[in-house]
N, C-alpha and C positions, 0 to 999 in steps of 0.2 A: 504494500500500500504506500502511496506517495506521501510526502511530508504534508502537503496541503490537505489530503483526505484525512490523515490522522488528526490534524489540528481541527478541521471541521467537525469530526466525530466527537472530539473532546469538548468542543464548545456546545454541540448539540446536547450532550449528556449533562453539561453544567446547567444549561438553560431549560432542559426538559423538552427540547424540540424534536420532532420526528426526524429519523435518519433517511432523508430523501435527497437524491442527487440534484434535482432541478428545483429545489426550494429557494427561498429568498437568499439564504446565506451562500448557497452555491453560486448564484448569479452575481452577488456582490463580491465574492472572493475572486471573481474573474474580471472585475471592473473597478478600478484599473488593475490590471494584472501585476504590474510592477510594484505598486504600493502594497497590496495585500499579500503578494508573494513574499516580499521582504519581511512584512510583519509576521507572516506565518512561520518563516524560518526562525525568527527571533523567539516566538512563543515556544516552538518545538525544542529549540536548544535549551530553553529554561526548563521545559518539562523533563528533560533528561537528568537534571540535577535533583538534589534532595532538599525538601523543606521550602520549595518555591512554587509549588503547583498553584496554590490559590492566588498568589500575587501575579503570576504570569497570566493565568486565565482572566483575572480582573483587568489587566492591561489590554488583553485582546478584546475583552467585552467592551471596554470604552472605545477602542479603535473602531470596532464594527458598528456599534450604535451610532458613533459619529458618522460612519459611512452610510448609515441608513438615509440621512438627509441628502447626501451626495448622490444617492441612487434613485431619487424621486423621478428623474426624467426617464429612468429605465423601466420602473415598475408601476408608477402612478402614485399619487399622494395617499389614496385611501389604503392601499396595501402596506405602504411604508409606515403610515401613522399607526395602523393596527398592530404591526409587529413591534414598533417602538414602545407602545403602551404595554405590550405583553412583557417587555424586558424592563419596565420601570417598577420600582418598589411600590407597594400599595399605598403608602403614605404620601407619594409624590403626586403633584398635579402640574399642569403646564403653566400655572400661575405661581409666582414667588410669594410665599407666605412670610418671608423674612423681612420684606420691606413693607412697612405699614405705619399707620398713624395712631396706634393704640396708646402710646405714651401721651400724645397730645390730647386725645379724646378723654382719657382718664383725668388729665389735669383740668380740662374744661368741665368735666363732671364734678370734680372736687370743688372747683371754683363756684359752680352753680350752687352746691350745697352751702358753701361759705356765704355767698350773696343772699340766699334765701333766709339763712339763719340770722344774718345781720338785720335784714328787714323785719323779721319776726320778733327777735328778742329786743331790738332797739326801738321797736314800734314805729317803724318808718313807713308811712302810708303815702304812696305817690298821689299827688293831687292833679297834676296836669294830664292832658290827653296823651301826650307822648310818654309821660312817666307810667301811666296805667298800661299803655300798650307794651312798653318794655317789661313791665312787671308781669303781664300776662304771658309774654314770650318767654321770659325766664322760667316761669312755672311750667311751661309746656315741655321742658327738657329736664326731667327728673334725674338727678345725678346718680342716686343709689341704684335704681333699676338698670341704668346704663352700666354701672360697675358690675352688677350681677350677670348681665348678658356677656360682657367681655370676659369675665371670670369663667363662665361655662365654656366659652369658645376656646380660650387659651389653655385652661387646665385639662380639658378633655383631649386636646391635641397633644399636650405634654404626656398625659397618661398613655395614649396610644403609641407614642414613640418609645416610651420606657415604662413598662407596667410593673417595675420593681416596687413593691409596697414600701420597703425600707427607704429607697431613694425618694419616693413620693412623699412620705411623711417628713423626711429630713428637709426636703425642699420647701414644703409648706410651712414648716416651723421656722426655717431661715427667713422666709419672706415676711411672716407676720410678727414674730416675737421680739427680735432685737430692737426694731423701731418702736414697738408697743411698750417695751420695758423702759426705753429711754423717755418716751412721752409720759409714762407714769411718774418717772423721777422729776421731770420738768413740772408736771402738775403739782406734785408735793411742794416743790420749790416755790411755785407761784402762790400756793396757799400760805406758805410760811412768809413769803415776801409781802403779801397783801396784809398781813397782820391778823388773818382769821385763825390760823392753826396755832393757838396759844395754849398755855397750860390749863386755862379755864374750860376749854372744850375738848382737850386731848384725852383720850382713853386708849391705853396701849392695846388691849385685847380687841377692841372694835377697829382700831387702826390696822393692826396686823391682819385681821380677817378681811378688811376691805382691800388691803394691798394684795393679799393672796388671790382673791377672786378677780381683781382687776388685772393681774398679771397672768392669769390662766385662761379660764373658759367662761367666766360669768361677769362680763364687764358692765352689765346693767345693775349689778348689786349696789345698793345704797346703804350708808351707815347713818345711825342716829346722830353721831357727833358732827356730821357734815350738813345737817338739815338747815343750818343758818347760812350756808353758802348758796349762791344763786342756782336756779333750776333744781330745786327740791332735793338738795343733798347729793346731786350727781355732778361732780366737777367737770366731767367730760362726757356729756350725753351722746355725742356723735359716735361713741364706740359701741352703740347698740347693735350695729351690723356685723361686728367682729365675730360674736358667737354664731350668728347665722351663716357667715362665710365658712366657719369651721364645720358646721353641719353639712354644708355643701361638699366640703372636702371628704367627709365620711360617706355621703350619699353616692358620690361618683363611682368609686371602685365597686360598691355594692351593685349598682346598676349594670356595670360591665360584667359582673359575676353572674347575675341572675337572668339577664336578657339573652335571647338566642345568639349564637355565634355567627350565624349567617348575616350578611350585610343587610338584606331586606328585612329579615326577622328582627334584627336589632333595631332598625330604624322604625318599623311599625310599632314595636313594643315601646320604644322611647316616646313616640308621638302619642300613644295611648296613655302612658303615665303622665306626660306633660298636660294633656287635655284634662285628665282627672284632677291633677293638682291645680290647674287653672280654675276649674269649676269650684273646687274646695276653697280656693282663695276668694273667689267672688262671694261664696256663702259666708265665710268668716268675716269679711269686710262689712257686708250688708247687715249681718246679724249683730256684729259688735256695735254698729252705729245705732241699732234699735235697742240693744240690751247690753250696755257697757258694764258687764260683770267681770269679776276677777278672772274667771276661766278664759274669757275671750281676750283679756289683756295678756294672759300668758301665751295664748296662741299667737298673738301679734309679735311676740319676741322669739317665736320659734321660726323654723324655716318654711313652715307650711304655706303661709300667704305669699312667699317670694320664690319658692323652689322652681315654679314653672318658668320664671324669667331666666334663671340659671340654665335650665334645660333647653330653653329656646336657643341659647348660645351653643349648646352641645349639638342640637339638631342642625343648625346652620353650618357648623363645622363639619359634620358628617356629610352634608349635602353640598358642600362648597363647590365641587366640580360642576354640579348642575346649576347652582344658583349664581355662580360667578358672572355669567353674562348679564344678569340683571342687578348685580351689585357693583362690579368694578367700574368706576367712573360714573356711577349713576346716583351720586349723593343728591344733586339738585332735584331730580324728579321725585325721589323719596321724601325729600324735605318739603316740597310743595304739597305732595299727597298727604303727608302727616299733618301739616298745618291746616290744610282744608278740612281734614277729618276732625281734628281736635276743636277747631272753631265751630264746625257744625254740631258736634256732640255737646259742646259747652252751651250753645244758644238753644239747642233743642231740649236738652235734658238737665242743664245746670250742673252744679257740682256733684250732687248725690248720685244721679242716674246717668250723668254725662261723662265728662273727661276726668273728673276727680282731680282738679288742679291742686298742686302743692302737696300731694301725698306720694308715698312710695309704693302704692298699689294701684296703678292705672288699670283701666278695663282691659279685658283680654285682647280685644281687637287692636287697641292702640299699643298694647305691649308688643304684639307681633310686629307692628310697623316700627316701633322704637328699636326692636332687635335688628330688623333688616336694615334700617337707616344707620344704625351704629356700625355694623360690619361694612356697609357700603362706604361710610365715611373713612373707615380704616384703609380701604383700597381705592379711594378716589384721591388723586394726586398724592400717592403714598409716600413721597419723599419729604413732604412738608414738615412732618414731625422731627425728622433728623436735622433738617435745615434750621429749624427754630430752637430745638432743645438740645441738639448735639448729643443725643443719647442719654441725657439726664432725665430721670423720672421723679419728679417731686410731688406727684399726685397723692401718694399715700400719706406723706408728711402733711400736705395741705389739709387732707381730710381729718387726720387724727389730732391735729394741733389747734384748729381754728376755734373750737368750742371752749377750750381752756382760756383763751384770751378774751372771748366774748364774755365769759363769766367773770373774768378779772375786771373788765371795765364796768360791768354791772355792779360788782361788789364795791368798787372804788367810787361809784356814783359820779363819774366824770360828766360835767354839765354840758359841755360842747359836743354835740353829736359828731361833728366833723373830726374832732380829735379821737373820739371813740372808734370811728371807722378807720382812721389812719393807723392807730395803735394796733388794732386787730389785724389789719391787712399786712402791715410791715412785719409784725411779730410772727404771724402765721407763715408767710413765705420765707422769712429768714430761717425759722426753725425747720421748715421743710427742706430748704437747700442744705443746711448743715446736717440734717438727718440723712439725706441722700448721700452726701459726700463722705461722711464719717461713720455712718451706721449701716445704711441699707446697701450701698454699693459694695463695701467689703463683705457683707453677708452674702450678697448675690454672687460674688466671685467664688465663694465656697460652694454655692449651689451649682454653678456652671462647671466647676471641677468635677463634682459628683456626676453631672450629666455626661461629661466627656468620657468618663470611664465606661459608661454603658450605652450611650446613645449620642446622637448629634444634638448640639445645643439649639435651642429655639431663640430666634432673634428677639421676640417680644418677651418682656418679663411676664410670666404667667401668674398673675395675681388672681 
């Protein structure tokens, strides 16, 4: 048998292709003869050595798949495209997932939460027509649901690329806890500096219990010794979503474990669970508004009212090759469609039965549009985020720090509203930048090293 035939047979066995003389590989190996003949001799010579079989076949694989595009004029685009997809790993698509605007979208979402909390806690009511329009527009883009959608999209993608449970848990902890613990320390310093945390109110056991829950899994825990601080004894109320995010982290591997392994079976099972959770969310929200008892309050701090938003991100990620034509570069149509929908729902049904402005539980239909619009924004002009932020992600710091400084200006009773806003904004973004540079970025570097040992790293930080 000739050298070229031996090489073709080895490559067919590696790729699982049928052994036929007149298939695509046979034709490409003859065109151009000089290029592939020389490549064939190189691979065969390496096959005769020891310990180099995989590396040699990998090099030949890359050369031939590159030659697939050069052979389009010989066999036609449809045949070449089909064979190229067969040789592509299941997680790959023809669109690059590494270049996106997720960092910028998260920063805008965190800033939306900051702005709405400033308006609410400082009791700033827009009076002019333009002010009311801007306020209405601001409420139409709820930051927390956007966070949940992005989280489902990125974390499911990370899990599919590396399903090691140990790596998964390590990466999630590295993403959440270092910055969270630093924020807790800053919160304690703020209460000390403001003059609130004095010997008169300090109780060691209550304080240690509060610190324990704040630094682990129950950030909504309140202490009696902190009741005199603004927002009912919760110095950092924005952390309510952290336990919910942790519940999402637990939910995701369980879904991949119990759902069918086939792609279609998994997808339909996921859609069914998402629909069930969406209906459950609607029931919880509407029942709580009518009967605000303790049980419904506890449900609102669980993942049940919000899980379907997280799963919408997972569904879009799984269907991305199909959905990309209506997402990539299509932010403006989605934006117009969303604004028209929310305006119509608002004027037809009002807050309760319509769009539910200013809440973290938008109606199901608008939640689906928000999810599609968010992922579309990530892949519309996808280099904008890197150009503006240069790879820096201060969204997490912006989200976890802003409420601390809002409570500070409320406790100090600063009279001038403009100074209140300036202090909160400057302190929040300063802490967010410092947190990214000295806490989060070093922690994420450990996470990336862990990923590189087992799988390829993901460009976007999978929060």
